[in-house]
N, C-alpha and C positions, 0 to 999 in steps of 0.2 A: 581614877574616876572621882568626879566632884561629889560633894555632899548633896547638892541639889539633884544630881543624877541618881544617886543611891536612894534618896527619898522618893523620887518618881518611881523607881523600880519596886520599892517596897509597897508603895500605894497600889501599883498594878498587881503585884503578887497577892496582896491582901484581898483585892477584888476578885482575882481569879480563884483563890482558895474558896471564897464564898460561893462562887458560881459552880465550882466542882461539887460542892455539897448540895446546892439547890438544883443543879443541872438546868439553869436558866441562862439564856444568852440574850444579848440585845438583838432586836429584830428591826429590819427596815420597815418604814411605814406601809409600804406596798410592794408588789412585784414590779420590777422594772423591765420594760421592753426596749430593745436596742435594734436599730436597723442592721440587718445582716450584711448590708452592703459595705460596712466598715471593714469587713474581713476580706473583701474581694476587689474593691474599687481601686484601679490604678491611681486615680486622682487622690483618693484618700491616702493611699500608701505613700505617695510622693509628699503629701502635706505632712504626714507623720514624720517622715525622715527629715524634712526641712524644719518643722516647727517644734518637734520633740527632740529628736536625736541630734540635731545640729544646733540646738539652742539651750538645752538644759545641761547641767552638770551630770555626767555619766560616771558611774563607778566602773572603772576600766581594769583595775588590778588591785591585788592585795600588796601591801608594802613589802612583804617578804618575798614577792616575786622579783623584786629589784633590791635584794638585800645588801649588795655591795656597791661601792662606787664604780661607775662606768658600766653597770649592768643595764640592759635594755630589753624592751619588749616591743615588737611591731605587731600591729593588728589593723584591720579595716572595719570601721563602724559606719553603717549607712552610706557607704560609698566613699568615705573619707579615710585615706591611709594615715595612720597615727604612729608616731614613734615616741615611746616613753623611755626616758633615760634618767638614771640617778648619777648626778655629776660627782666630781671629786670632792665637792663640798657637802655631799650626801643629800642635797636637795633634789627632789624629783621635778623634772620638767617634761612637758609634752610638746612635740613639734609635728607639723605636717611632714609626713615621711616622704619628702620630695626635694630633690636637688633643685636649688634656685637657678640653675642654668637652663635645664629644659624639662624638669619635672620627673625625672626618673626616681624610682624608690631606692632609698639608701640601704635598707636593711629588711630582713625577713626573720620571722621566728623570734627567738630570744637568745641572749648570750651576754658577753662582756667585751666592750670595746672602748678605747679612749678616743678613737677617731672613726669617722664614717666616710668611706670613699665611694663616690658614685660609680656604679658598675658600667656606666655608659661612656663618660668622658673623663672620669678620674678626678673631679673636684673633690676636695677633702674638707670635712667639717669636724670640729671638736665635739665632745660629749655635751658641751654647753651650748651647742648650736652655732658657733662662730665659724665663718668661712676661713679656713686655714690656708688653703693653697688652691690655685687654679692650674690645671695641667697645661703645659706649654704656654706659660703666661706671657712670654715675650711676643709670640706670634698671635696669641688671642687678642691682645689689646689691653688697655688700662681699665681696671674695674675698681669700684669702691667696695672693698671687702666688708667694710662695716655695715653697708646697706644690703648685703646679700647673704646674711646669715639665715638659718632655717626659720620658717615662720612659726612663732610660738603660739601655743594654745593655753588659755587659762587653766591652771592646775591647782588642786587643793588636796593636801594629804592630811587625813585625820582618822583617828580610831584604827590605825593600821590598814586603811583603805585609801585608794587614790582616785580622785574624781577629776575629770577633764571636760571642759566645754569646747565643742568643736567649732565655735565661732571666735576667731581671734579678737574681735572687737566687743565681746560680750560685756555688758555692765550689770549682769545679774548678781544679786547679793547672795553669795553661797550660804552663809549662816541662816538667812531667812528661808532659803530653799530647803535646807536640811532640817530645819525646825527642831534642832536639838537632838535628833536621832543619833547623830555621830557621838554626842556626849554619853548617851546610854550605851552605845556599842563599845565605848572605851573599856567597859568592864571585861570584855573578852581579852583585852591586851593582845590583839592580833598582830601587832608589830613584832611580838616576840615569838610568833608561830613560824612554821616553815612550810614551804611548798612540798607536797607529797606527790600529786599527780594532777593531770589535766586532760580533758577530752572534749571533742566537739561533736554534737549530735544534730542531725538534720531534722527539721520540723516543718509544720505548715505556717500559716500567717503568724507573725510574731506574737500577736495578742492571744490567739488560740493556744499557742505553746505556753505563754506566760500565765494564762488564766488558771491553769491547774495548780500553780503555786499559791494561789489565794483561795483555793476551793477545797475544803475538807469534806464537803457533801458527797464527793465521789469515792472517798477512801475505802469504805467497806465493800463497795461494789466492784469498781475497776481493779482495786488492789487486793482483792480477797485472797489471792494466792501469794501475795508478798507480805503486806501488813496484816492480813487476816481479816475475817468477816466480823470480828468483835470490836474492832477499833471504832471510835465514835465518828459520826458524820457531822458533828457540830463544832463550830469554831466561835470563840469570843474574839472580837476584833478590837484592837486598841490603835488609835490614830495619832500620828504626829505630823500635822500638815498633810502632804500628799502621801507620806510613808505610813506603813502600818505594820502591825504585829499580830500574829494569830496564836491563840492559846487553844490547844486541843482539849476537848471536854471528856477525855478519858486518858488512861495511861497509854503509852506507845509501846508496842512489842519490840521495837528497836530502841535500845536504851538511850535515854537523854537525861540531862539534868532536870529533875522533876520537883514539883512543889510539895508533894505529899510528905517529904522528909521534914518540912518546915513546921508542920502543924504543932508539934510538941516543943518547939523552940521559941525563945524570946526573939523579937524582931531584930535586935542588935546582934543576934547570933546567926541570922540568915546568911547563907553563903552567897557570894556574888554569882557563882555558876547557876544556882537554882533560880536566882532572881532574873536571869537572862533566858528563861524558858521560852519555848515557842519558835515560830518561824518569823523572820524579819523580812519585810518587803521594802526595798529602796526604789522609789518611783524614778523612772517609769518601767524598769526592766530587770531588776536584780532581786534575788532572794538569798538569805543566809539561814542555814539550819545546822545546829550543832548536835552531833551524836557522840556516843561513847562506845568504842569497840577496841578494847585494848588500850587505846589512847583517846583523848578528846579530839574529835575530827570536825572541822568546819567544812560544810559543803556550800560553795558559792556558785550560784547558777545565774549566768548572764544570758538573756535572750535578746538577740539582735536580728534586725530585718535581713532577709536574704536579698537576692537580686530582683525578685518578683513578689507581688503581694501574697502569693501562696507558698512562700518559702521563708525559713528562718534558720538560725543556728542557736543551739543552746550550748554555751561554753560552761562546762562543769570544772570547777577548780577545787581541789581537796587540799586542805591544810591540816597539819597535825600540831598540837600544842607542844609536844615533845617528839624527839626523834624516835620512831618505832624501835623497840628492842627485838632481839631474836624471839622472845616469847610473845610480843604483841603484833609482830609483822603480819602474821597470818590473819588475825582478826581485823586489822586495818584493811588489808587487801580484800577480805571478804565483804566488808562494808562498802568499799569503793565499787566492787562488782555488783553488790545488791542495789545500790543507788542507780547504777547504770541500767540494770534490768527494769527497775521501777519506772524510770523516765524514758529510757530508750526503747523498751519493749511493751510498755503499757500506756504511759501518758502521751508520748509523741505519735504513736500509731493512731490513737484515738483522735488526736487533733487533725491528723491527715484525713481521717474519715469525716470529721466535721467539715473540713475544707471542701471535700468533694460535694457534700450535700449543699453547702452554702453557695458554692460556685455554680450550681445548677440554676440559681435564680428562682427556684420554686419555694424557697423558705424565706419570706421577707423579714422576719423578726427572730431574734433569740431572746430568751427570758432569763432573768436573774431573780431568784426567790427572796422572800423576806429574810430567810436564814443565810443568804449570801450577801450580807451587808458590806463586807469588804470589797467584793466585786462591784457592787453598786457604787460604792464610794470611789473606787478606782476609775470607773468609766465617767463618773461625774467630773473628777479632776482632769481626766483626759480631754474632755470637751472644753473645760474651762481654759486649759493651757493652749489648746489649738485655737481658741477664739481670741486669745490675747494678741494684740497687734504689735507689741513692743516689749522690750526688757522692762521698761517702767511699769507696764501693765502687769507683767509677771511678778515684779517686786511687790506691787500692791497686793496681788493675789496670794503670794506666799507669806506675806507679813501679817495676814489676818490673825487676830488673837485667838480664834477658835477654829477647829477644823470645819471645812465645808461639809454639809450634810446633804444627801440626795433629796 
C-alpha cells in the first residue's frame, strides 16, 4: 500500500473517531424523492443493462478465485456470457464465452483448463483465447485462425480484484473510474487470501437488493434478531468518486477490525486492519465487508440483474485471509451461515415485498432521508452515468476533482 493511501486511510480514521465521540454524521441537504418506476420499468431495466452493466468496469471476481495458471470462471452478467481465464503467464483475461464458429458457450462454472473445446462442433481455443484447431478442418474449408480467436473484453486486475468491461471497444479510463479506491483496498492484500465458499441468492430488482448494502438505517429494525436491536442505525459515508465507504456509528456485535483500539496509540502505530474499517461499496453493484470469526473473512456481495426488472442475483463470495484450522473452521462456517441468514432470510425477502408494492403502480415515489446520504449520492451518480452519451462523457464525469453531491 502506498504512503498516499495510508495517509488517506489515517485521515478518514481520524475523522471517524471524532464522529464516534460526537455521534454526529454528515447529512444530505434535504430528503430525496425518486420515481418508483425505476424499479419496475422494462425500458429503464434495459437501459441500465446497456448503459451501466455493459459500459462500466465491473468487479467480477477476486484474484484468488483464479489463483493458478489456466484457472477459469464462467458467468453471465446482464445477458453477456463471460469467461475469465488466468493464462500461463499468470495474466487474467476476459473473453466473450462464445465459440467464434456459431456462438456456443465454451465453459460453465469454474475449474482449470489449458484448452477450451466447443461442445457443439469441437473447435478448440487456448487459455489465451487463440483458435487452436478447427474440427474436420479439411472438409470445413480454409479459415484465418488469427482472426477467429475469442473476443476479448477489457480487463483490469488491482488490489486482488478483477474488473471487466463488457464492451470490447471501451475507451473508459479505469483509474479515473476507480478514483483511487483500489489503492486503498490494497491494504487488505486480497491477492494473498483464498476462496472459502460461494453462493447465489435470488432477489428483487437489482437496485432494491443492493440498496440494503448502503443502508444502516434499517439495521436495528429488520436485523433485530441477528445484529440485535442495540446496533446503531447511523452511517458516516466517505466518497471516492462514485464509490463509497460506510462507517457504523457504534460497535458491531459481529466482530470486525474496529477503531476503538486506536484511541490510545500514536498514528504511526495504527494497524492497517483497523484503518480499513467499515463496508466498501464499488459502483455500481458490489460491496466488501470484512469480519473476524476464527479467521479474517471477506464477504464480497455482487448484485446483478436477473432476466426481468423484478429479479436479481446476489453472488456472495467468502474469502479467508488464512486457511481455516481445525480450531477455527466451526467459527468460519458459522459466520458464513449467519451472513446467509441476514441477507437471504431478512434483506432479500424485504426487497421482494418492496417489489410487489412498487409493481402495483400505486406508490409513485420512494424517499431517501437526510441520514441516507450514501443512497442519495448513489442515485445521483446512477442518473449521471445513464445520461452520459459516450465514453468521453463518462471519462469527464469520473475525472472530476471532487465527488458529485446531490
